[in-house]
KEBATOR-735948 format. One record per residue: x, z, y of N, C-alpha, C, CB in turn; residue in one letter. Coordinates in pm, whole numbers, plus 50000, padded with zeros to 5 digits. Atoms other than C-alpha are relative to their C-alpha. Glycine has a CB too. Layout:
# residues N
XZYXZYXZYXZYA
...
//
This chain:
# residues 71
499754989449901385946945478240500944999250100500305010349942M
499275000549921387366940778534500905011250053499404995650066N
498994987649954390396961678740499255010650061501144995650110S
500864992649927387916976278959499005010649913499224989850080V
500534992450107385796988378660500995009949943499534991049895D
498624995550074388956997978473500355016250086501514985450033M
499844991249885389887018578786499015014650018499744990450120A
501324993050014386507035078799499815007849880498934990650004N
499974992650100386527044178450501305012349962499874990049911N
499074990850035389727061878441499965011850099501334993649992L
500324985849934388857084678751498795007449956499824998650148I
501024993850050385597090078600500465011449885499094989349949F
499464989550110387537104878263500855010150079500974992649875R
499494989249937389957123378494499135007550055500824997350083A
500574989949947387397140178688499015008249903499384995150114R
500794995350056385327149578377500675006649894499104991949976H
499364999350081387987157778132499685017649990501364992850025L
500094987650048387407192777957500595004949874498855002149996Q
499554994250174389007213777681499205006849920501115009849990E
500734995850122387187218377364500545006549887499484990249952F
499414992950140387457240477082499444992349877499515016949983T
500415004150126386677221476754500535005349889500134988449988V
499884993950114386457240576440499414988449865499135014650022I
500275008750111386797223376088500695006549878500524985250029T
499474997750153387677225675726501464993350009498924991749869E
498675008750006391457216475679499664990449875501555010149971V
500315007150099391227184975483501384996549908499274988250057P
499215001550122392587179675139501314989350033498954994249874N
498415010350014396447163675155500404994750146499764983249887G
499624999449841396637169375539501555002350022499175013050078V
499014996349960400137168875661500574994350163500744997349890E
499645003449890401427170676009501624996650025499515009850075F
498575003449933404687147976077500204993950089500774994749944N
499635006249902405837139776385498735008950137499884981649955G
500924995349891403797146876722498625004649961499844989350097V
501574995450036400387165376708499625001650151499755016349894V
500254997349834398667161377052498865009750004499554985450096P
501014986849969396487190077006500675012049990498765001549900F
499834986950006396887228677006499255000949869499515008650125D
500484998950115396357235776642500275015049955500554989449914I
500004987350051395707268276484499565000249856499175008550081T
500335004050093395337267076100499895014949931500844988949954I
500384987950032393857300475937499364999249862499155005550104R
500435005650167393267296375538499794986250004498505006449932G
500355016550003391257264575519499224998350097499294993649875T
500974999149889389767268975880501324993450115499225019250031T
499235007049908391507244676131499105001350124500364984949955L
500795001149829390807251076512500894996150115499375015650059E
499345006949910392127226476756499385000850150500054986649949A
500175001949838392077223677144499794988650057501035003850071Q
500075016349948391017188077262499604997850113499164991249932V
500535003749828390647175777599499414985349960501584998850152W
500555012850044387777150077600498635000750121499554999649805A
500885001249952384877138977801498555011049987499974988549968V
501264989650076382167158577585500585002449886498394993749965D
499944996250111382137175177270500024990249898499165007849989F
499655009750088381457144177068501274994149981499324991650020D
498665004449969384517129077175501145009749949500094998350150E
499244989350066386437158577111500065000649851499515012150042A
499765001650168385597158176724500144986249957498745005849910V
499715015050042385857121176728501324998649983499574989250098H
498435001649995389477123176845500695008949890500595004650151R
499554992450121390367147776614500054996749852499355009750002L
500025006550106389037133576324500524985549969498925000949978N
499195009850019390817103176404501285001149936500154995450101E
498264996450019394107118776416499995008149823500725015650168F
500024991750128393277141176086500174988049880498425009949985L
500315011750107392367104875914500774990050015498684994350002Q
499215009649991395227086376052501254999649899500355000150126N
499085003050116397637074775746501424999650066499614985549920D
498525005349961400587065675969500875011649973500204994950162D
//
């Protein structure tokens, strides 16, 4: 990918970002240590996150990556 393609990709993403609400069950053993990149609300065993992404599938993927990260 050259610099023009990279710039076009960034412009496309910036123009098409939307905020999605992703609702899932709170994973067992999840802890929030440090910066959380999403607005998250937990009620009982339900986690609701506001995630910025180009489409809903990307939003789900970004949240799942964050929740599964062991760092």
